[in-house]
C-alpha positions as semicolon CSV with decimal commas, in nm:
position;residue;x (nm);y (nm);z (nm)
1;M;2,950;-0,947;1,473
2;Q;3,053;-0,697;1,206
3;G;2,922;-0,913;0,926
4;L;2,570;-0,986;1,054
5;P;2,317;-0,855;0,799
6;V;2,102;-0,564;0,914
7;S;1,783;-0,723;0,778
8;P;1,663;-1,042;0,953
9;S;1,517;-1,161;0,622
10;L;1,876;-1,193;0,498
11;I;1,977;-1,431;0,777
12;P;1,967;-1,784;0,630
13;L;1,860;-2,071;0,851
14;D;2,200;-2,228;0,799
15;T;2,357;-1,933;0,982
16;L;2,126;-2,002;1,276
17;R;2,215;-2,374;1,266
18;E;2,586;-2,292;1,256
19;Q;2,572;-2,063;1,558
20;I;2,368;-2,319;1,756
21;A;2,627;-2,582;1,673
22;R;2,916;-2,353;1,768
23;A;2,755;-2,270;2,103
24;V;2,692;-2,635;2,192
25;A;3,043;-2,722;2,075
26;T;3,188;-2,525;2,366
27;A;3,103;-2,830;2,580
28;K;3,358;-3,109;2,621
29;A;3,355;-3,360;2,335
30;Y;3,264;-3,654;2,561
31;D;2,970;-3,451;2,702
32;V;2,822;-3,338;2,369
33;P;2,596;-3,645;2,309
34;D;2,444;-3,614;2,657
35;V;2,412;-3,237;2,614
36;C;2,220;-3,298;2,291
37;V;1,983;-3,531;2,475
38;G;1,928;-3,264;2,742
39;L;1,858;-3,005;2,472
40;R;1,613;-3,245;2,301
41;I;1,828;-3,253;1,987
42;Q;1,828;-3,635;2,010
43;Q;1,639;-3,884;2,223
44;S;1,923;-4,108;2,338
45;V;2,296;-4,173;2,305
46;D;2,423;-4,451;2,076
47;E;2,758;-4,627;2,101
48;A;2,901;-4,452;1,796
49;D;2,803;-4,104;1,917
50;A;3,110;-4,048;2,135
51;Q;3,353;-4,115;1,851
52;E;3,151;-3,893;1,613
53;A;3,152;-3,609;1,864
54;F;3,528;-3,638;1,910
55;G;3,568;-3,607;1,532
56;S;3,388;-3,270;1,528
57;K;3,156;-3,139;1,798
58;R;3,018;-2,871;1,565
59;L;2,936;-3,113;1,283
60;Y;2,788;-3,360;1,531
61;V;2,526;-3,101;1,630
62;R;2,467;-2,971;1,276
63;R;2,390;-3,317;1,136
64;R;2,112;-3,363;1,388
65;I;1,936;-3,032;1,322
66;I;1,993;-3,003;0,947
67;S;1,625;-3,052;0,859
68;W;1,472;-2,858;1,148
69;S;1,226;-2,576;1,074
70;E;1,286;-2,214;1,164
71;A;1,042;-2,229;1,456
72;D;1,208;-2,541;1,599
73;L;1,556;-2,392;1,555
74;L;1,459;-2,070;1,733
75;D;1,307;-2,271;2,017
76;L;1,628;-2,475;2,041
77;A;1,843;-2,162;2,031
78;T;1,657;-2,026;2,334
79;R;1,733;-2,344;2,528
80;V;2,098;-2,343;2,417
81;L;2,152;-1,984;2,530
82;R;2,044;-2,069;2,884
83;D;2,345;-2,297;2,933
84;Y;2,589;-2,193;2,660
85;P;2,603;-1,813;2,627
86;S;2,697;-1,690;2,280
87;E;2,686;-1,327;2,169
88;E;2,666;-1,432;1,805
89;L;2,373;-1,668;1,861
90;A;2,193;-1,419;2,086
91;D;2,226;-1,152;1,815
92;I;2,081;-1,377;1,547
93;V;1,789;-1,482;1,766
94;S;1,709;-1,119;1,848
95;E;1,722;-1,025;1,479
96;M;1,480;-1,304;1,388
97;T;1,237;-1,246;1,676
98;V;1,238;-0,925;1,882
99;H;1,359;-0,701;1,599
100;A;1,215;-0,891;1,304
101;E;0,920;-0,662;1,234
102;Q;1,046;-0,313;1,309
103;R;1,386;-0,210;1,183
104;V;1,618;0,087;1,197
105;S;1,720;0,158;0,839
106;A;2,076;0,219;0,723
107;L;1,983;0,584;0,659
108;V;1,869;0,635;1,018
109;R;2,170;0,450;1,157
110;R;2,389;0,691;0,962
111;D;2,190;0,989;1,097
112;V;2,243;0,864;1,452
113;L;2,617;0,825;1,399
114;K;2,642;1,177;1,255
115;A;2,470;1,310;1,567
116;L;2,763;1,176;1,769
117;N;3,035;1,373;1,586
118;P;3,007;1,690;1,801
119;L;3,086;1,491;2,118
120;A;3,422;1,575;2,270
121;S;3,466;1,215;2,383
122;L;3,263;0,915;2,266
123;F;3,229;0,745;2,606
124;G;3,306;1,042;2,827
125;D;3,562;0,953;3,094
126;L;3,557;0,585;3,001
127;P;3,856;0,460;2,798
128;L;3,763;0,441;2,430
129;I;3,891;0,088;2,364
130;D;3,717;-0,048;2,674
131;G;3,384;0,107;2,572
132;L;3,410;-0,032;2,219
133;R;3,489;-0,380;2,351
134;V;3,183;-0,376;2,577
135;V;2,959;-0,298;2,280
136;F;3,119;-0,481;1,988
137;G;3,296;-0,760;2,172
138;A;3,659;-0,850;2,226
139;S;3,658;-1,053;1,903
140;V;3,613;-0,731;1,704
141;I;3,844;-0,504;1,905
142;Q;4,133;-0,746;1,959
143;D;4,454;-0,654;2,131
144;D;4,750;-0,659;1,892
145;P;5,079;-0,556;2,057
146;T;5,251;-0,540;1,719
147;G;4,975;-0,334;1,557
148;L;4,986;-0,581;1,265
149;T;4,776;-0,881;1,168
150;G;4,841;-1,151;0,917
151;L;5,133;-1,217;0,688
152;L;5,047;-0,917;0,469
153;G;5,114;-0,679;0,754
154;L;4,766;-0,523;0,743
155;T;4,700;-0,297;1,039
156;S;4,447;-0,446;1,280
157;L;4,131;-0,259;1,374
158;H;4,277;-0,211;1,722
159;G;4,591;-0,065;1,566
160;Q;4,388;0,165;1,341
161;I;4,187;0,293;1,638
162;V;4,505;0,365;1,829
163;Q;4,654;0,541;1,526
164;H;4,352;0,746;1,416
165;C;4,171;0,812;1,744
166;L;4,424;0,803;2,029
167;R;4,741;0,933;1,860
168;N;4,628;1,155;1,573
169;D;4,254;1,205;1,637
170;D;4,175;1,223;1,265
171;W;3,876;0,987;1,261
172;S;3,532;1,124;1,342
173;H;3,315;0,927;1,584
174;E;3,101;0,832;1,286
175;E;3,395;0,685;1,094
176;L;3,524;0,502;1,401
177;L;3,192;0,333;1,469
178;I;3,146;0,239;1,104
179;Q;3,485;0,068;1,116
180;C;3,370;-0,118;1,428
181;G;3,057;-0,243;1,247
182;A;2,785;-0,004;1,368
183;M;2,620;-0,001;1,023
184;T;2,604;-0,380;0,990
185;C;2,580;-0,514;1,345
186;S;2,257;-0,652;1,488
187;Q;1,991;-0,409;1,600
188;T;2,030;-0,534;1,956
189;R;2,399;-0,445;1,947
190;F;2,327;-0,108;1,786
191;F;2,082;-0,022;2,063
192;S;2,337;-0,139;2,320
193;L;2,580;0,113;2,173
194;L;2,327;0,394;2,217
195;N;2,245;0,285;2,571
196;K;2,618;0,288;2,653
197;L;2,664;0,636;2,505
198;L;2,372;0,769;2,708
199;H;2,454;0,596;3,035
200;P;2,543;0,831;3,324
201;M;2,881;0,660;3,344
202;S;2,951;0,816;3,002
203;R;2,774;1,151;3,037
204;R;2,523;1,325;3,262
205;D;2,289;1,620;3,297
206;G;2,285;1,867;3,008
207;E;2,520;1,678;2,778
208;Q;2,325;1,357;2,833
209;A;1,989;1,523;2,767
210;T;2,115;1,696;2,451
211;L;2,249;1,372;2,308
212;A;1,929;1,186;2,399
213;T;1,726;1,444;2,208
214;A;1,951;1,424;1,901
215;I;1,935;1,043;1,887
216;D;1,561;1,045;1,956
217;T;1,501;1,281;1,663
218;A;1,679;1,045;1,425
219;L;1,522;0,722;1,554
220;R;1,165;0,853;1,537
221;R;1,173;0,818;1,158
222;D;1,171;0,442;1,205
223;G;0,932;0,423;1,498
224;F;1,174;0,417;1,791
225;A;1,235;0,671;2,065
226;V;1,481;0,747;2,344
227;R;1,311;0,741;2,683
228;K;1,418;0,776;3,045
229;T;1,384;0,416;3,158
230;S;1,516;0,434;3,515
231;V;1,723;0,631;3,765
232;E;2,060;0,527;3,904
233;S;2,196;0,712;4,209
234;G;1,978;1,007;4,114
235;Y;2,101;1,011;3,752
236;A;1,872;0,946;3,456
237;V;1,922;0,623;3,263
238;Y;1,802;0,631;2,902
239;G;1,712;0,350;2,669
240;V;1,579;0,295;2,317
241;V;1,217;0,184;2,313
242;R;0,969;0,104;2,041
243;M;0,710;0,372;1,990
244;Q;0,341;0,292;1,974
245;A;0,315;-0,038;1,793
246;G;0,138;-0,016;1,459
247;V;0,026;-0,236;1,175
248;V;0,299;-0,423;0,994
249;G;0,295;-0,386;0,615
250;A;0,234;-0,111;0,363
251;M;-0,106;0,010;0,246
252;K;-0,178;-0,098;-0,111
253;N;-0,541;0,004;-0,174
254;L;-0,764;0,224;0,040
255;I;-1,129;0,182;-0,063
256;F;-1,345;0,437;0,116
257;A;-1,627;0,696;0,111
258;S;-1,889;0,441;0,010
259;I;-2,221;0,598;-0,093
260;G;-2,417;0,304;-0,224
261;E;-2,392;-0,051;-0,347
262;K;-2,094;-0,263;-0,252
263;P;-1,830;-0,248;-0,526
264;E;-1,726;-0,559;-0,713
265;L;-1,352;-0,617;-0,734
266;V;-1,122;-0,829;-0,944
267;F;-0,747;-0,883;-0,918
268;R;-0,590;-0,781;-1,249
269;D;-0,258;-0,900;-1,109
270;A;-0,294;-1,114;-0,797
271;V;0,083;-1,132;-0,752
272;N;0,119;-0,753;-0,725
273;N;-0,221;-0,704;-0,559
274;D;-0,347;-0,484;-0,845
275;V;-0,720;-0,437;-0,783
276;E;-0,977;-0,308;-1,029
277;I;-1,340;-0,221;-0,951
278;I;-1,557;-0,358;-1,229
279;K;-1,899;-0,260;-1,090
280;H;-2,020;0,032;-0,875
281;A;-1,685;0,206;-0,909
282;D;-1,868;0,539;-0,886
283;K;-1,990;0,449;-0,537
284;V;-1,647;0,451;-0,372
285;L;-1,309;0,623;-0,385
286;V;-0,987;0,425;-0,418
287;F;-0,662;0,583;-0,299
288;D;-0,374;0,375;-0,434
289;R;-0,075;0,606;-0,404
290;P;0,227;0,496;-0,199
291;L;0,254;0,658;0,142
292;P;0,577;0,769;0,309
293;N;0,767;0,494;0,490
294;S;0,606;0,608;0,815
295;G;0,257;0,522;0,682
296;L;0,108;0,867;0,753
297;L;-0,188;0,977;0,536
298;L;-0,237;1,354;0,549
299;W;-0,541;1,551;0,435
300;K;-0,323;1,735;0,182
301;D;-0,214;1,400;0,030
302;L;-0,578;1,299;-0,010
303;R;-0,667;1,644;-0,147
304;D;-0,387;1,646;-0,406
305;W;-0,476;1,295;-0,518
306;Y;-0,843;1,392;-0,554
307;A;-0,752;1,707;-0,750
308;E;-0,556;1,499;-0,998
309;L;-0,830;1,236;-1,017
310;Q;-1,098;1,496;-1,090
311;G;-0,881;1,727;-1,300
312;I;-0,914;2,018;-1,055
313;S;-0,631;2,271;-1,078
314;D;-0,738;2,499;-0,792
315;V;-0,633;2,373;-0,447
316;A;-0,920;2,542;-0,266
317;S;-1,175;2,388;-0,503
318;A;-1,019;2,044;-0,463
319;K;-1,037;2,079;-0,086
320;E;-1,403;2,183;-0,091
321;N;-1,508;1,915;-0,340
322;L;-1,330;1,638;-0,153
323;F;-1,481;1,745;0,178
324;R;-1,830;1,741;0,024
325;R;-1,772;1,398;-0,125
326;L;-1,657;1,256;0,210
327;R;-1,946;1,419;0,394
328;Q;-2,186;1,267;0,141
329;A;-2,060;0,923;0,245
330;V;-2,102;1,010;0,612
331;L;-2,455;1,143;0,569
332;G;-2,546;0,837;0,364
333;A;-2,483;0,622;0,671
334;R;-2,769;0,801;0,848
335;S;-2,575;0,803;1,175
336;A;-2,585;1,107;1,403
337;G;-2,264;0,990;1,569
338;E;-2,072;0,955;1,243
339;F;-2,177;1,303;1,135
340;A;-2,073;1,452;1,471
341;V;-1,732;1,283;1,464
342;F;-1,660;1,378;1,102
343;Q;-1,780;1,738;1,131
344;G;-1,622;1,790;1,472
345;Y;-1,280;1,661;1,369
346;Y;-1,238;1,875;1,059
347;E;-1,387;2,189;1,215
348;R;-1,165;2,164;1,522
349;Y;-0,832;2,067;1,361
350;G;-0,852;2,172;0,996
351;G;-0,731;2,526;1,069
352;P;-0,475;2,473;1,349
353;L;-0,302;2,173;1,188
354;G;-0,327;2,293;0,828
355;E;-0,096;2,093;0,600
356;R;-0,010;1,859;0,889
357;L;-0,372;1,745;0,940
358;P;-0,406;1,364;0,929
359;A;-0,694;1,257;0,707
360;L;-0,997;1,116;0,888
361;V;-1,125;0,875;0,622
362;P;-1,492;0,765;0,640
363;Q;-1,660;0,441;0,534
364;V;-1,344;0,235;0,478
365;Y;-1,341;-0,123;0,352
366;L;-1,090;-0,259;0,598
367;H;-1,179;-0,615;0,499
368;Y;-1,344;-0,729;0,180
369;D;-1,560;-1,034;0,114
370;P;-1,648;-1,061;-0,257
371;Y;-1,977;-1,235;-0,178
372;T;-2,294;-1,069;-0,056
373;R;-2,474;-1,175;0,259
374;R;-2,743;-1,335;0,043
375;Q;-2,482;-1,544;-0,136
376;R;-2,304;-1,648;0,183
377;G;-2,618;-1,722;0,383
378;D;-2,530;-1,821;0,739
379;E;-2,165;-1,885;0,645
380;Q;-1,966;-1,583;0,763
381;F;-1,593;-1,521;0,727
382;L;-1,560;-1,153;0,813
383;A;-1,776;-1,014;1,093
384;R;-1,735;-0,658;0,973
385;Q;-1,608;-0,540;0,639
386;R;-1,661;-0,165;0,644
387;M;-1,533;0,060;0,922
388;D;-1,682;0,398;1,009
389;F;-1,351;0,589;1,018
390;L;-0,981;0,526;0,974
391;L;-0,682;0,743;1,072
392;M;-0,337;0,646;0,940
393;L;-0,062;0,805;1,150
394;D;0,316;0,784;1,167
395;H;0,497;0,453;1,227
396;G;0,216;0,233;1,097
397;V;-0,035;0,348;1,359
398;R;-0,383;0,284;1,221
399;I;-0,685;0,388;1,422
400;V;-1,033;0,252;1,363
401;I;-1,323;0,456;1,504
402;E;-1,665;0,295;1,527
403;I;-2,003;0,447;1,617
404;D;-2,218;0,178;1,776
405;G;-2,585;0,181;1,690
406;R;-2,828;-0,070;1,834
407;H;-2,751;-0,317;1,555
408;H;-2,407;-0,375;1,712
409;Y;-2,548;-0,535;2,025
410;A;-2,922;-0,595;1,970
411;V;-3,176;-0,740;1,724
412;P;-3,530;-0,623;1,638
413;D;-3,806;-0,754;1,861
414;P;-4,023;-0,979;1,639
415;L;-4,330;-0,877;1,838
416;A;-4,259;-0,504;1,812
417;P;-4,040;-0,406;1,514
418;D;-3,973;-0,059;1,655
419;R;-3,810;-0,214;1,964
420;F;-3,475;-0,392;2,002
421;I;-3,369;-0,681;2,225
422;A;-3,015;-0,719;2,357
423;N;-2,843;-1,007;2,179
424;S;-2,537;-1,174;2,333
425;Q;-2,431;-1,335;2,005
426;R;-2,428;-1,001;1,821
427;Y;-2,223;-0,845;2,101
428;A;-1,980;-1,140;2,109
429;E;-1,921;-1,111;1,733
430;M;-1,839;-0,743;1,775
431;V;-1,587;-0,785;2,057
432;A;-1,425;-1,087;1,886
433;E;-1,365;-0,876;1,576
434;D;-1,219;-0,599;1,795
435;R;-0,974;-0,847;1,946
436;R;-0,869;-0,964;1,601
437;L;-0,807;-0,607;1,482
438;R;-0,607;-0,519;1,791
439;L;-0,391;-0,826;1,754
440;M;-0,319;-0,714;1,396
441;G;-0,191;-0,385;1,539
442;Y;-0,493;-0,158;1,491
443;E;-0,622;0,072;1,763
444;V;-0,999;0,046;1,795
445;Y;-1,215;0,310;1,963
446;R;-1,592;0,299;2,000
447;F;-1,860;0,557;2,063
448;G;-2,211;0,471;2,178
449;G;-2,509;0,620;2,000
450;Y;-2,633;0,753;2,336
451;E;-2,345;1,004;2,335
452;F;-2,499;1,187;2,038
453;L;-2,858;1,246;2,147
454;D;-2,823;1,623;2,091
455;V;-2,729;1,583;1,723
456;D;-2,996;1,681;1,470
457;L;-2,897;1,495;1,154
458;E;-3,171;1,652;0,942
459;Q;-3,068;2,007;1,036
460;R;-2,694;1,919;1,029
461;R;-2,663;2,049;1,384
462;V;-2,432;1,909;1,655
463;G;-2,521;1,994;2,015
464;P;-2,275;2,100;2,288
465;H;-2,261;1,759;2,457
466;A;-2,167;1,578;2,134
467;Q;-1,919;1,853;2,043
468;K;-1,743;1,817;2,378
469;C;-1,742;1,438;2,352
470;V;-1,572;1,448;2,010
471;A;-1,329;1,728;2,104
472;D;-1,217;1,556;2,426
473;F;-1,155;1,231;2,245
474;F;-0,951;1,373;1,957
475;D;-0,756;1,610;2,183
476;R;-0,633;1,314;2,386
477;L;-0,585;1,084;2,088
478;L;-0,373;1,329;1,888
479;A;-0,170;1,425;2,195
480;R;-0,102;1,059;2,263
481;H;0,041;1,020;1,914
482;C;0,234;1,348;1,923
483;V;0,022;1,519;1,655
484;R;0,052;1,884;1,743
């Protein structure tokens, strides 16, 4: 599988069709029509089918799935693999499903391979050729007693490995694995290589732990990690796992710190998602700078952007002015809980984390409906448009923090306007929206207004109970996401 593209988006459906056909074609020609019925490729067998299958088993299958959709082909591929194992087909299916959303880039693959160069032996006590065959397949590392392939006398990969790794030892581990296809193979196969290198059959104890740390450091850039997944005969077994799942896609516009009327937006370029605020632009801030590939938004990034926006040359002044502007949005919400969370976060972590402090962004338009409630009437498409707080951490992790007042779960009592009555519909709308956000990849955390009874919003004072509540939450949240 040297030639399989690294990106699943580059795998054409015809490649999937071809590998399905090749897998089914391993059956006997006279069985292929019945096999296709069993796989639900066709409903029944006609008289002419046997002769057609004898002509070409592969083409017989291809003709019957030529117009199938991607979803139907993937479903078929799963059924085929149960009875007709194929490494090539399994790799393609994994690229288009399991590994479709989160990828290890070519840069990180290269970093991982470089981390292997200091090893004395790639697979420890295991024979090199045998280890490579297990990972890359016998079709890639073929035996060639002559050391030559083809009429041109080109040295086979097997012959090159023998020459440069077993006889002369003048290839680095990095170069060897590149020749074997480590930069272009499927992500499943690449992870299998790492699992093999870290298996206790290859190395143990200190050497194993050191290599695990080196590979982990490289993979974290793309949202993967090396973890101890099991124990075998008392020895640690490591594997590559996906880190905390985040939101897929890059941020394009962050509209936040609302202090008044809802802004009115237009798309100047709908194709490129270029948004312009044509009314109430002074009531919000719009951060539209690209973030690093990891998706992390730091306080210093927000500060530097604000300094440029406002023409402030002094960093300290930019920091102070931005903080005041964000706090203005928080105070405008008239929520004791929002004030306690905002003030508590920046007071507790602003100093210790310094330039590494993730920005806690208030009053964020996570969704946007261009119509007002008056215009929509009872018709409602987005249950909530504006979130209380948003944190954007590494690897696409986006955290929504909501402070629940009574309006989240109750409605005013018509007989006593200063009282509220629990409302099941209001509560159901809230939890349904939470489910939708979580399924999109967001983490959602809620505080109840009752947790902030010792906050005096008028005096800007946060009591000890609210302080502890906020501190405990953020201590555990940041530790969970390795923000130290």
